C-alpha positions as CSV (number, residue, x, y, z in Angstrom):
1,M,237.2,164.8,352.0
2,I,235.9,168.2,352.0
3,A,235.0,169.9,348.8
4,V,235.3,173.7,348.7
5,L,233.5,175.5,345.8
6,G,234.1,179.2,345.0
7,E,236.5,181.8,343.8
8,C,240.1,182.4,343.8
9,V,241.3,186.0,343.6
10,A,244.4,187.6,342.9
11,D,245.1,189.9,346.2
12,A,247.3,192.8,345.1
13,F,248.5,194.4,348.2
14,T,249.7,198.1,347.9
15,T,253.2,199.2,349.4
16,R,255.6,202.0,349.2
17,P,258.0,201.6,346.3
18,S,261.3,200.9,347.3
19,A,264.3,203.4,346.9
20,S,266.1,201.3,344.2
21,M,263.1,201.6,342.0
22,D,263.9,203.9,338.9
23,G,261.7,205.4,336.5
24,G,261.4,202.4,334.2
25,G,259.7,200.4,336.9
26,D,260.8,196.6,337.8
27,S,259.0,193.3,338.7
28,R,260.3,190.3,341.0
29,S,259.0,187.0,342.3
30,F,259.3,185.8,345.8
31,E,258.4,182.7,347.7
32,R,256.2,182.5,351.0
33,D,255.4,179.2,352.5
34,G,254.7,177.0,349.7
35,G,253.2,179.5,347.3
36,A,254.5,182.0,345.0
37,G,253.6,185.4,344.4
38,S,254.9,188.5,342.7
39,A,255.8,192.2,343.3
40,V,255.4,195.0,340.8
41,A,256.4,198.5,340.8
42,V,255.1,200.8,338.1
43,G,257.5,203.8,337.4
44,G,259.6,205.8,340.1
45,R,256.3,207.4,341.3
46,G,254.2,204.4,341.2
47,L,252.6,201.8,343.4
48,E,254.5,198.7,344.3
49,L,252.2,195.7,344.6
50,Q,252.6,192.4,346.1
51,V,250.3,190.1,344.4
52,L,249.5,186.9,346.6
53,P,246.9,184.1,345.7
54,G,243.5,184.6,347.8
55,G,239.8,184.4,347.6
56,G,237.9,183.1,350.7
57,P,237.0,179.6,349.3
58,A,240.6,179.0,348.0
59,N,242.0,180.5,351.3
60,T,239.6,177.6,353.0
61,A,240.9,175.0,350.9
62,V,244.4,175.8,351.4
63,A,243.9,175.9,355.1
64,L,242.0,172.5,355.2
65,A,244.8,170.7,353.2
66,R,247.6,172.3,355.0
67,L,245.7,170.9,358.5
68,G,245.5,167.4,357.0
69,T,241.9,167.4,355.6
70,P,241.7,166.3,352.1
71,A,240.4,168.9,350.3
72,R,238.9,169.2,346.6
73,F,238.7,172.7,345.3
74,L,236.2,173.5,342.7
75,D,236.7,176.8,340.6
76,R,236.8,178.0,337.2
77,L,240.5,178.7,336.8
78,S,241.8,181.1,334.3
79,G,244.7,180.3,332.0
80,D,246.2,183.9,332.6
81,V,249.4,184.5,334.8
82,F,247.2,184.6,337.9
83,G,245.5,181.4,337.1
84,D,248.9,179.9,337.0
85,L,249.7,181.3,340.2
86,F,246.7,180.0,341.8
87,R,247.4,176.4,340.6
88,G,251.2,176.5,342.0
89,H,250.0,177.7,345.2
90,L,246.9,175.4,345.9
91,A,249.1,172.2,344.4
92,A,251.8,173.2,346.9
93,S,249.5,173.1,349.8
94,G,248.1,169.8,349.0
95,V,244.8,170.8,347.3
96,D,243.1,168.3,345.0
97,L,242.5,170.5,341.7
98,S,240.9,167.6,339.5
99,G,237.4,169.3,339.9
100,C,238.5,172.4,338.3
101,V,237.6,173.9,335.2
102,E,240.2,175.2,332.7
103,A,238.5,178.6,331.8
104,A,238.9,181.2,329.0
105,E,237.9,184.3,331.0
106,P,240.3,186.2,333.2
107,S,241.0,185.8,336.8
108,T,239.4,188.2,339.6
109,L,241.8,190.8,340.8
110,A,241.4,192.4,344.3
111,I,243.4,195.6,345.3
112,A,243.7,195.4,349.0
113,A,244.6,198.2,351.4
114,L,245.3,197.6,354.9
115,D,243.9,200.0,357.6
116,A,245.7,200.3,361.1
117,D,244.2,197.4,362.7
118,G,245.3,195.1,359.7
119,R,241.9,195.0,358.2
120,A,241.9,194.9,354.5
121,D,239.6,197.2,352.4
122,Y,239.3,195.6,348.8
123,T,238.6,197.3,345.4
124,F,237.5,194.4,343.0
125,Y,238.1,194.0,339.3
126,A,235.7,191.1,338.6
127,E,233.7,192.2,335.7
128,G,233.6,188.9,333.2
129,A,236.0,186.8,335.4
130,A,236.1,183.1,335.3
131,D,235.0,182.5,338.7
132,W,231.2,183.3,338.2
133,Q,230.7,181.8,334.9
134,W,229.5,178.2,336.2
135,S,227.0,176.3,334.2
136,R,224.8,173.5,335.1
137,D,226.6,171.4,332.6
138,E,229.8,172.0,334.5
139,L,228.2,171.6,338.0
140,T,227.3,168.0,337.7
141,P,227.3,165.8,340.7
142,A,230.7,163.9,339.6
143,R,232.5,167.2,340.1
144,L,231.9,166.7,344.0
145,G,233.8,163.4,343.9
146,A,233.5,161.3,347.2
147,A,233.2,164.5,349.6
148,D,231.1,164.2,352.8
149,C,231.1,167.8,353.2
150,L,230.6,170.8,350.5
151,H,231.7,174.2,351.5
152,T,230.8,177.5,349.7
153,G,229.4,180.8,349.8
154,S,231.2,184.0,349.4
155,L,230.8,185.6,345.9
156,A,230.2,182.3,344.1
157,L,226.7,182.3,345.8
158,V,225.8,185.8,344.7
159,R,227.6,186.6,341.3
160,A,225.6,186.2,337.9
161,P,225.5,184.4,335.9
162,G,226.6,181.4,337.9
163,R,225.3,181.9,341.1
164,A,221.9,179.7,340.2
165,A,224.0,176.8,339.1
166,V,226.2,177.0,342.4
167,E,223.0,177.2,344.5
168,E,221.4,174.2,342.5
169,F,224.5,172.1,342.8
170,A,225.0,172.7,346.6
171,R,221.1,171.9,347.0
172,A,221.5,168.7,345.4
173,A,224.7,167.8,347.3
174,S,222.7,168.3,350.7
175,A,220.9,165.2,350.1
176,H,224.4,163.0,350.8
177,A,226.8,165.7,352.2
178,T,227.1,168.4,355.0
179,I,226.6,171.7,353.5
180,S,228.6,174.6,355.0
181,I,228.1,178.3,354.1
182,D,230.3,181.6,354.6
183,P,228.5,184.6,353.3
184,N,231.9,186.7,353.4
185,V,229.8,189.7,352.3
186,R,231.2,192.1,349.8
187,P,229.1,195.2,349.8
188,S,231.0,196.7,346.6
189,L,230.4,193.5,344.4
190,A,226.6,192.7,345.9
191,A,223.6,194.2,347.4
192,K,222.1,192.8,350.6
193,D,219.2,191.3,348.8
194,D,221.7,189.2,346.9
195,Y,222.6,187.4,350.1
196,Q,219.8,185.2,350.5
197,V,220.9,183.5,353.9
198,A,217.7,182.3,355.1
199,R,216.9,180.4,351.8
200,W,220.5,178.9,352.1
201,C,219.8,177.9,355.6
202,S,217.1,175.4,354.2
203,W,219.8,173.3,352.8
204,A,222.8,173.9,354.6
205,D,223.6,172.6,358.1
206,I,226.5,174.9,359.0
207,L,226.7,178.8,358.7
208,R,230.0,180.6,359.7
209,L,229.9,184.5,359.3
210,S,231.7,187.4,360.9
211,D,230.1,190.0,363.1
212,D,230.5,192.6,360.4
213,D,228.6,190.4,358.0
214,L,225.8,190.0,360.5
215,E,225.5,193.7,360.9
216,F,225.5,194.0,357.0
217,L,222.9,191.4,356.6
218,L,220.8,192.2,359.7
219,P,221.4,195.6,360.9
220,G,220.9,196.2,364.4
221,V,219.6,192.6,365.1
222,S,221.4,191.0,368.2
223,Q,223.9,187.9,367.4
224,E,221.6,185.6,369.4
225,H,218.4,186.7,367.7
226,A,220.2,186.2,364.0
227,C,221.4,182.6,365.3
228,D,217.7,181.8,366.1
229,T,216.5,183.2,362.8
230,W,218.7,181.0,360.8
231,H,218.1,178.0,363.1
232,E,214.2,178.5,362.4
233,A,215.4,178.6,358.4
234,G,217.1,175.2,359.0
235,A,220.9,175.7,359.8
236,R,221.8,173.5,362.7
237,L,225.2,175.2,363.6
238,V,225.6,179.0,363.6
239,V,229.2,180.5,364.4
240,V,229.7,184.1,364.7
241,T,233.2,185.0,364.8
242,R,233.9,188.4,366.6
243,G,237.7,189.1,366.0
244,A,239.7,189.7,369.2
245,A,236.4,188.8,371.1
246,G,236.4,185.2,370.1
247,A,233.3,183.4,368.6
248,L,229.9,182.6,369.5
249,V,228.8,179.0,369.1
250,S,225.0,178.3,368.3
251,L,223.7,174.6,367.9
252,D,220.0,174.5,367.6
253,G,219.7,177.3,369.8
254,E,222.0,176.2,372.7
255,R,224.8,178.9,372.9
256,T,228.3,179.3,374.3
257,T,231.3,181.3,373.4
258,V,235.0,180.7,372.9
259,P,238.0,183.4,373.4
260,A,240.3,184.4,370.9
261,P,244.2,183.3,371.6
262,E,245.9,186.6,372.4
263,V,248.3,187.0,369.2
264,E,250.2,190.0,367.8
265,V,248.4,190.7,364.7
266,V,250.1,191.4,361.4
267,D,246.9,191.6,359.2
268,T,243.6,189.9,359.5
269,V,243.5,188.8,355.8
270,G,242.1,185.2,355.7
271,A,241.4,184.7,359.2
272,G,237.7,184.0,358.8
273,D,238.5,181.7,355.8
274,S,241.2,179.8,358.3
275,F,238.5,179.7,361.1
276,T,236.1,177.9,358.8
277,A,238.7,175.6,357.7
278,G,239.5,174.8,361.4
279,L,236.0,174.4,362.3
280,L,235.4,172.1,359.6
281,H,238.8,170.0,360.0
282,H,238.2,169.4,363.6
283,L,234.3,168.2,363.0
284,H,235.6,165.9,360.0
285,A,238.3,164.5,362.3
286,G,235.8,163.8,365.1
287,G,233.4,162.2,362.3
288,H,230.8,164.6,362.6
289,L,230.8,165.3,358.9
290,G,228.7,163.5,356.1
291,G,225.1,164.0,357.5
292,R,223.0,166.6,359.2
293,L,225.5,166.7,362.1
294,D,223.6,164.0,364.1
295,G,225.1,163.3,367.2
296,L,226.9,166.8,367.5
297,D,226.6,168.5,371.0
298,L,227.3,172.0,372.0
299,G,230.4,171.0,373.9
300,T,231.9,169.5,370.7
301,A,231.0,172.2,368.5
302,A,232.9,174.6,371.0
303,E,235.8,172.3,371.1
304,A,235.9,172.9,367.3
305,A,235.2,176.7,367.3
306,A,238.2,176.9,369.9
307,F,240.5,175.0,367.5
308,A,239.4,177.1,364.8
309,A,240.1,180.1,366.9
310,R,243.8,178.9,367.2
311,V,244.2,178.4,363.7
312,A,242.9,181.9,362.5
313,A,245.0,183.5,365.3
314,L,248.1,181.9,363.4
315,T,246.8,183.4,360.2
316,C,246.5,186.9,361.7
317,S,250.3,186.7,362.9
318,V,251.7,186.6,359.5
319,P,251.3,188.7,356.3
320,G,248.3,187.9,354.0
321,A,246.4,184.7,353.8
322,D,249.0,182.3,355.0
323,P,247.3,179.7,357.0
324,P,249.4,177.2,359.2
325,W,250.5,173.6,358.6
326,A,249.3,171.3,361.1
327,T,252.7,170.9,362.4
328,R,252.7,174.4,363.9
329,L,249.6,173.6,365.8
330,T,251.3,170.4,367.2
331,T,254.3,172.1,368.0
332,H,252.9,174.8,370.3
333,P,249.5,173.0,371.2
334,D,248.7,175.6,373.9
335,H,249.9,178.8,372.1
336,P,248.8,180.1,368.7
337,G,252.2,180.7,367.7
């Protein structure tokens, strides 16, 4: 089992209002691949928003469960309407929610605008949200359960007041579980100094980040040099995803690259999270999680990254963070979709 610790975010995508909307506005629900969402139009001249469950860690947990790896999600889920949306979406994908906390605070909301390449630019409404309020009393060892891997990162490791409790929990879990980190940087919510990647690598085994993340964290530094920096800090496996250019895989300083499958991109929302899930799923299936990646070689790490790239490509082929179920990969084993 893999435990995923972090936030679940209501992603609201802006679209043009439909012609049928009158001055009073309207709202409706919709279903997509096992998860419910909602669309809200405000006034005849307002914005129409399609609200979907998101958030990097939640997306990763969903993708893991859909691929067939038991996934336990650790989050503080609000009792508001978005929290209900999150619970339904996660449960429908087979995610274990027994490690979640029922929280009184509101859910995190992100307004996403897509550019011409399908990349999302987010405006976050996160102040005082449930996701960041972790306490040491809540994050006891029992919450991890029998997981042989803990994946965390994103805003959980950088947002006060809960970030210290999250880091302490992850550091303690490293005594008996493989630790995976995805910084998933959000410059609008955290400064560069909040992302203490080198310190995290002292107790993490796997670091997965995008080339955009790397440029924010270490501007002007080559990907190879960055990998060596984080290996020296303690991480054994570093994977840098590079969009259509594939991924750089670095294991203890040995490196190779894997290509990205060709796919018609609808948007890239959730692609990095799906890549992380594919990587961890493949390593878990091969029996490589549960320790310090002992016995892992570069060829096996590259195979896991190539599988992860296929999972990410399938996610890019549909709107929003909607990772594929395992049947889509087995039905088309040589193609992303």
